[in-house]
N, C-alpha and C positions, 0 to 999 in steps of 0.2 A: 539539456537533458529533459526528457518529458516526465509526465506524471499526471495525476488528476486529483481532484478533491473528493474525499469520502465525506458524506454528510451523516453525522452521528444520529443514532436513535437513543432514546432515554436508556441509560444503563450501560452503554458501550464503554469499554475500557481499552487502554492502549494495546494490550496483548490480543484482545479479541479483534480489534481493527486490523492488526498485523496478520492474524490468521485469515480474516475475511479477504483482505487485499492480496496477500502474498502466499496464502496457504501454509504459513509457517509463523507461529507466534514468536519465534526467536528473531524475527525480522523487526521486532519492536524498536531496536536500536536505529534502524533506518528512518523510522517515523520520528523518533525523538531527536535525531540529529538534523532533521530538515529545518533549515532556517525559517521557513514559512510557518512552522509550528511553534516558534518561541513564545508567542503570546498566549498559547493555550497549554503550556507546560504545567500549569498549576492544577489542571484537571486530573483527577484520578478516575472518577466515574463521570462520564459525560452526560450533560443534558441533551435533549433532542436539538438538532439543527446546527451543530457546530461543524465548521468546515475544517477537516484535517487533510493536509497536503500529503500525498502518497507518491514519493519519487519513484520513477521507473527503475527497475533493476536490470542488470545485464541480461538475465534470462528473458525478461519481457521484451527487451529491445532486439534480441536475436530473431532473424526471420524464421518462420516455421519451415521445417523440413518437409519435403514431399515424401509420401510413402514410396517404397522401391518401385512399385508398379506404375507410378506417375513420373518417375525420373526419366527425363529424355536423354540423358547422357549415355 
């Protein structure tokens, strides 16, 4: 499964990162459950430069649909 690292800015918080990455602060659980983030779980307010793993969601993995006028079927 894919994903990428978000590099924090001073003052970032878990819910803000979820909103920036997934456009939904309720996706915070996805970030907190990522095994790659276990070492940084102690942060509440992040300093600058911390790498937070952001796993890909099912919506992100789905191919983009073409608009009806571009559909060749």
